[in-house]
N, C-alpha and C positions, 0 to 999 in steps of 0.2 A: 544728158541726164542729170543735169546739175537739178540739187537740191533747192527747191523754192517752196515754201511753205504758204505764200502771200497770193496764190492763183486762186481767183476767185468762180467755186466749182458750185454748177446747179445740179441737182437731182429732180427728176421726174419721177414722183413716186414717195408717200413718207409713211410707209407702212415698216413693219417689223425687220425687214431687209437693208430699208434706209436708217433704221435706228442704229442697228447693230454697225453698219456703216459707219456713223457719226461717232460712235462710241471709239471706235479705232482711228478714226480722222483726229481727236482729240490728243491723242498722243503725239501727231505732229505738227500741234497749231492749225490744222487744215478748218476753213470757215466753210461750213456746207449749210447751202440754202436751196430750201425744198419746196416744190410746188405738188399739191395734192388736192383732190377733191373733199374729202371729211376734213370738216373745222375741226375735228378731235381726232385726228391722226396721230400714229403713236411718236413721230418726230416730232411734232407741234412744239412741246417747250422744250425739247433740246436741240433744236437745229441755231444757226446762226441768224437766219430769218425764215419766215414760212409765209407761204403766198399760197389763199385757197381759190382753187380753180381747176378746171377739167382739163384733165390729161389729154384729152383727145381733139380739143379744142385749138384750133391752127392760130389764131389771136391771141389765145392765153400764153401759148408754149413760146411764140415769138416775142412776148413784152416780158415774159419770164427769162427768156434768154439773152435780152436787147444789152445786158450789162455784166454777163458772163462769160469766163473765157474759156471754161472747160465745162462741157452738160455731159451728163450720164445718168443711167436710167436703176430704178432698182423694178420694174414691171414692165410688160412689153407692150402693153395696151396704151400707146403714145401718138399724138401726130407725127408721123414720121416726114413727112413736106416740109411740117416747121423747121424739123431737124436739120435736112436738108439745107433750108432755107439759111440757116444759123451757119450752119457751116460753108455755106457759100459766101456768107461775110465775116469767115477768118476765125470763127468760133471753132476750138476742136469739141468734137463729138465723138465721145467713145462708150458702147461699141457704134460701130458706126451707121447709120441710117439703114441704109441700103440692107445692110445683114438683118438690123432688127425687123425691117420689112419683110423680109424673105421669112425670119422664123416666126411672124406674126401668124404666118399661114403656114398650117399641118403637111397641107398638100406639096406646097414648094418647096418644104422642108425635105419629103419626101422623095420629091424629082431630084431635088438638090443631090442625095446620095448616091440615087440610081445613076445620075451623070455623071460621079465622080468617083462610081467605084464602090462607096462606102456601105460595108453589109449591111442591110437593113429586111426585115419581113416582107414577103412581095405582098402586093397592094394593087388594087383597080380603083382609078377614078370612077367618080358617081356625082352625077348633077341634082340627083333630088331622091325622095321617098321609093318612088316608083323604080329606078334603075338600083339601087340598093335590092329591095324584091325579087328584081329580076338575077341577083347574084346567088339563087337560094341552092344553088347546085353547091356553091362553095361553102356552104355552112358547114361548123361555126365560125364565124369572124369578129372581128371587131370594127365597129361603124363609128369614124372619126369623121369630126367636122373641121372644113377647111382653115375658119376663122371662129375666133367666139370662146373657144376651150381655155379654161384656168384651170387649176388645181382640182383636176380631176372631172370639171363638165366638159361637155361634147368631146366626149368619149363614153361608148358603151358596147356591151360584149352581148351579140345578138346568139342565141346556142341554138334553138331551133326556128321552123317556120310561124309558130305563133308571134314569136319575141320579133319576126319583121314587122309587127305591126307600128312598133315603137323606132322603127327607121329612122333617120333625121331627115328630114324635108329640105335639105340644100347641099349645097356644094360641098364636098368632102372623098372620103376614099372609104372602102374597106380593106381589110388586112389579115393575112392571113393568122391564124390563131398560133401563138408560138408556144411549142411544149418547153418550159424552161427550167432550169435547176435553181438559179437566182436571178434575182433582180441589182443591177450594180450600178453604181456610177463613177466617174471619174471628172474631177474638176480640174480643167487644165487654163492657165494664166498666160497672156502675152503682150507684151508691151511693142511699141513704135519700134525699135530697137531690132524686133525680131527675138527677143529671148523668150524661152517658154520654158513653166515649171507646171508639173502635175502633182496634185496632191495622191496620195495612196489613193486604191480603190476602195469603194464603201459599198457595202451589203445591204439592201434597203428591202424592209416588210412594208407592204402596203395594209390600209384599213380594208375590208373584205367588200364593204358595201361603200366606200366615197372615194374611193382612189387618191385616196393621201397616204404621203409617208405614216407610218406609224411610229415605226423606231427602226434605226439603222445602226449596225455595226463597224466599226474602223481598227485596224484594216480587214476589209473582206476574208475570209475564210475558201483561198482559193488558192490553186498550185501557182508557183513562180512563172511557168510558161502563159497563164491566163493573166496574170498582173502583167506580164510585161507586154503581153499582147493588147491588153486594156488601154495601158500608160499610152502605146506607139497608136494605135486608133484615136484617142483623145486629141494626140498632137495633128493628126491628120487632119480631124475634122476641123480645128483652129485655124490649120495652115490653108485649107481648100477656101474656107469664107476668107480668108486674109484679115484676120478679126484682131481688134486690139480691145484687151478687156479681161474677163472671163468667162468662162462658157462651162458651165456643166452639161456634161453628157451622161443620159439615161441609157442604159445597154440590159439587155437578158443574155444570158450565158446558156444556152440551151442544152438538151442533155446529152447531146452529141458532142458537146465541149466547145462548139461555136460563138463567137461573140457578134449580136447585133444590135446596131443604134436603134433604140426607140426615138427618141425625141430630145433634141435640146433645147436650153436655157442661157441667153447671153446675159448673165448677171450673176450675181450671189444666189445661192441656192439651198434650198432647205436639205439637201442630201452633205452640206459642206459646214451647216452647226457647229457640230461637233470638234471643228478645226480651232475653236477658241481656246479651249483647255486643250485638245491633244495634239495639237500641232506645234512646231515653232511659231510659224506664220499662221494667225488666221485668214479665213477667205475674205474676209473684208478687209482687212488690211493689203493683203494681195492684189484685191481689185481696185484699190486706191495706187498703188504702186504700180501696175500696170498703166492706167491711164492718165498718170502722170508720167509716164517713161523713166521710172525710178528701176534701180538695180530690185529685179524680183529675190523674194523672201524663200529661206529657208523651209520645206513643206515637211519633213522629214517627222514621223511619229513620234512622241513623248511617251506613250504609251495606249494602250488597247482603251477606246471609249465608244462609248455607245449615245445616242441622241433618241430621247423619247419625246416625239410631239403634245404638246398639252392643249388636248381638244377641248370645246366645250360639249359638257355633258347631252345626250339627249332630253328633250323635255325640260330643258330649261332654259328660259331669257328674261335677262335683267342685269343686276348688278351683280359683277361675280363674285362668288364666294370660293376660297381654297380650300377643300378638307382635306385633311390628311398630310398635309405642308409640314407640320412640326415633324412627322415619323421621318418623313422624306429627306428633310435637312438633318436628322440626326445620324444618319448613313453617311461613313468616308466616301470620297470620290465624287460625292454628289456638288452639282452646281445647277442652280437655278437661276432662267432667265425670264421672266415676264415683260410681255411687250407693250405695258400701257396703256392697256385697252380695260376700258371700265364694265363696258356691256359683254355677259356673253350669249352666246346663242348656240345651237346645238352645230357641233362639229366646227367651231370657230374656231381658228389657230389663236389660240391665247397667250401660249409660249411654249418653253421647251425645257428639258432638263438633260443635262448632260452628267453621264455617268461613267468614270474611267476607275482601271483597276488592272492590274498586270495579270491577273489571272482571268483567263476568259471564262472558266465556269461560273466565277464568284460575280463577273460584270454581265453575266448572261441572270442572274439569280436577283442582283438589284434592279436590273431591267423590270423585270416579272416584280419586283417588291414595289417598286415607282408605278408601273402600269396599275396593279390592282389598289393601290393605296391614294393616290393623288386623285382628285377630282375636283371637276368646275362646275359649280353651280350656282344658282341664285336665291 
């Protein structure tokens, strides 16, 4: 666990998650080298070096990783065979390639939960749209693709027989609709030494149409027993995976008080952005500590906080213009994070706002103010 800031770290993915990881890495004099297919990726101008290339291309990933000592990801859609081969050459790769591969496939995720006794909503595998339609007696249900879904894509609710017409015509599963009270998330970190730390549970509110987190509150308003159970469930999942790194676990809290794992992400996550201002250690610093096998940081809450995703407004494409920014900046406890994206389009993640306040009612009022005031147009 010796501290060494001279490790050459390669990150697959150069989006906003990588950008915020680099901002934490700077505090430790760490050099972060980035691979991303977008020549104008958010990490481009702040990484130690930037390589423009396709994350799913074997040769590109092998070439990128050749001179790196440690490789990590900020998105799951990467070439895992290349990462396995780099690992066999002696490179450290965290999270481990086989875990990334498992999580890339939502069906395999569900099968993993079932195999290891991890509570999750009942599901049935389907090979194509015809098999989805054959499950009409189970309506309503959620139809999910095994692969290819990200940021809400590849997931749809099928409420009635007419909606079966839009069933995904590919391998996936149908999942029982969960009558949930709240959607929660816990982020857990684990290093090579086996040390684990969880962040306090957060409560998420999703955009009604686009299945993206619209805003969240931390800590979640749940009782102590549920909090303890959620923390333990997160530790169980990362231990069963035997994973090194940071894992975000999305959960449903049912109206009967049961916790069900929805899905996981083996990386920094939208549900942890508020940790930058709201916790002693941010999720981005914790990810670096975990993959470097450093002691994990204190995850205690400093004060109640909320995170509001700043999405491009519907109907606008072009150079981003931020309306209401001065009004938002005039509020105490508001911190703005823009992601370096010049062009806006409908529902594109352009940034996020963290709001902090010791009073939960004041916090909610500020969140509503930010949501109604700050707009991204073109």
